[in-house]
C-alpha positions as CSV (number, residue, x, y, z in Angstrom):
1,M,-97.5,56.7,-17.5
2,E,-94.1,56.5,-17.4
3,I,-93.8,54.1,-14.4
4,M,-96.1,51.9,-16.5
5,K,-93.9,51.8,-19.6
6,S,-91.0,51.3,-17.6
7,L,-92.7,48.3,-15.9
8,L,-93.9,46.7,-19.3
9,F,-90.4,47.2,-20.7
10,A,-88.9,45.6,-17.8
11,F,-91.8,43.0,-18.2
12,V,-90.9,42.5,-21.8
13,L,-86.7,42.3,-20.9
14,L,-87.8,39.4,-18.3
15,S,-90.0,37.5,-20.6
16,N,-89.8,35.2,-23.6
17,L,-89.3,37.9,-26.3
18,F,-89.6,35.9,-29.4
19,G,-91.3,32.9,-28.9
20,E,-94.5,31.6,-30.6
21,D,-96.6,33.3,-28.2
22,S,-94.8,36.4,-27.8
23,F,-96.8,39.6,-27.7
24,I,-94.2,41.7,-29.0
25,T,-92.2,41.0,-32.2
26,K,-88.1,41.5,-32.1
27,S,-88.6,44.5,-34.2
28,E,-90.9,45.8,-31.6
29,Y,-88.8,45.7,-29.0
30,G,-85.9,46.9,-30.9
31,E,-88.0,50.2,-31.7
32,Q,-88.1,50.4,-28.0
33,L,-84.5,49.9,-27.4
34,Y,-83.8,52.4,-30.0
35,K,-86.0,55.3,-28.7
36,K,-85.0,54.9,-25.2
37,P,-82.6,52.0,-24.5
38,R,-81.6,52.9,-20.8
39,G,-81.9,56.7,-20.4
40,I,-81.0,58.8,-23.8
41,G,-82.3,57.0,-26.6
42,C,-80.6,56.3,-30.2
43,S,-83.0,58.2,-32.0
44,N,-81.6,61.4,-30.6
45,C,-78.7,61.4,-32.4
46,H,-79.0,59.2,-35.6
47,G,-82.6,60.1,-36.2
48,K,-85.9,58.4,-36.0
49,G,-85.1,56.2,-38.7
50,G,-81.2,55.8,-38.1
51,S,-80.5,57.5,-41.1
52,G,-78.2,60.1,-39.0
53,M,-78.3,63.8,-38.3
54,K,-76.2,67.0,-37.1
55,I,-76.3,67.0,-33.4
56,T,-74.3,70.4,-33.1
57,S,-71.9,72.8,-34.7
58,Y,-69.4,75.0,-33.0
59,L,-66.7,77.8,-34.2
60,H,-63.0,76.5,-33.6
61,K,-60.5,78.6,-34.3
62,K,-62.8,80.7,-36.6
63,K,-63.9,77.4,-38.5
64,K,-67.2,76.0,-38.4
65,K,-67.1,72.5,-37.2
66,E,-69.9,69.8,-36.8
67,I,-70.6,66.8,-34.8
68,I,-72.6,64.6,-37.3
69,A,-73.9,61.2,-36.1
70,P,-73.3,58.3,-39.0
71,S,-76.7,56.4,-40.6
72,I,-76.4,53.4,-39.1
73,R,-79.8,52.1,-40.8
74,F,-78.3,49.3,-42.7
75,L,-75.6,48.0,-39.8
76,S,-75.4,44.1,-38.5
77,A,-76.0,43.6,-34.9
78,K,-72.1,43.1,-35.1
79,K,-71.6,46.8,-36.6
80,I,-74.1,48.1,-33.8
81,E,-72.5,46.5,-30.7
82,E,-68.7,47.7,-32.3
83,G,-70.1,51.2,-32.7
84,V,-71.4,51.3,-28.8
85,N,-68.5,50.1,-27.8
86,K,-66.0,51.7,-30.0
87,H,-67.0,55.4,-29.4
88,P,-67.6,55.5,-25.3
89,S,-66.5,59.2,-25.5
90,F,-69.7,60.2,-28.0
91,V,-72.0,56.6,-27.5
92,P,-73.8,56.2,-24.1
93,K,-72.5,52.6,-23.0
94,Y,-76.3,50.7,-22.9
95,F,-74.6,47.3,-21.7
96,L,-76.6,45.7,-24.2
97,V,-77.0,41.7,-24.6
98,E,-76.6,40.3,-28.0
99,D,-80.1,39.6,-28.5
100,E,-81.2,43.2,-27.9
101,Y,-78.3,44.1,-30.7
102,K,-80.5,41.9,-32.9
103,S,-83.6,43.6,-32.2
104,L,-82.0,46.9,-32.9
105,E,-81.3,45.4,-36.4
106,A,-84.5,43.9,-37.0
107,F,-86.0,47.5,-36.4
108,L,-83.3,49.3,-38.4
109,E,-83.8,47.4,-41.5
110,K,-87.4,48.1,-41.5
111,K,-86.9,51.6,-41.5
């Protein structure tokens, strides 16, 4: 089943995604990218709808610290791209193209 999903994802990526006769909308493609772009998905840290969430907590010098992923729900495609490239130690490098960032924006604005 996972192979079929991967093949479908690859087909969609190589197809004319957003033309008149497209079988998937920009938002639907963005949802697929959000859930599992290339390995770990955005949803693992930013939650189901991009509203952010606590990733973990730990003790440092007897003080509780938390790592929290911020909300990305209302960010533009450009801001999402900047976030991915600005925080390479936290955010996986997805190597997305401009249209993919726009698809993520379309999905997140509907949540």
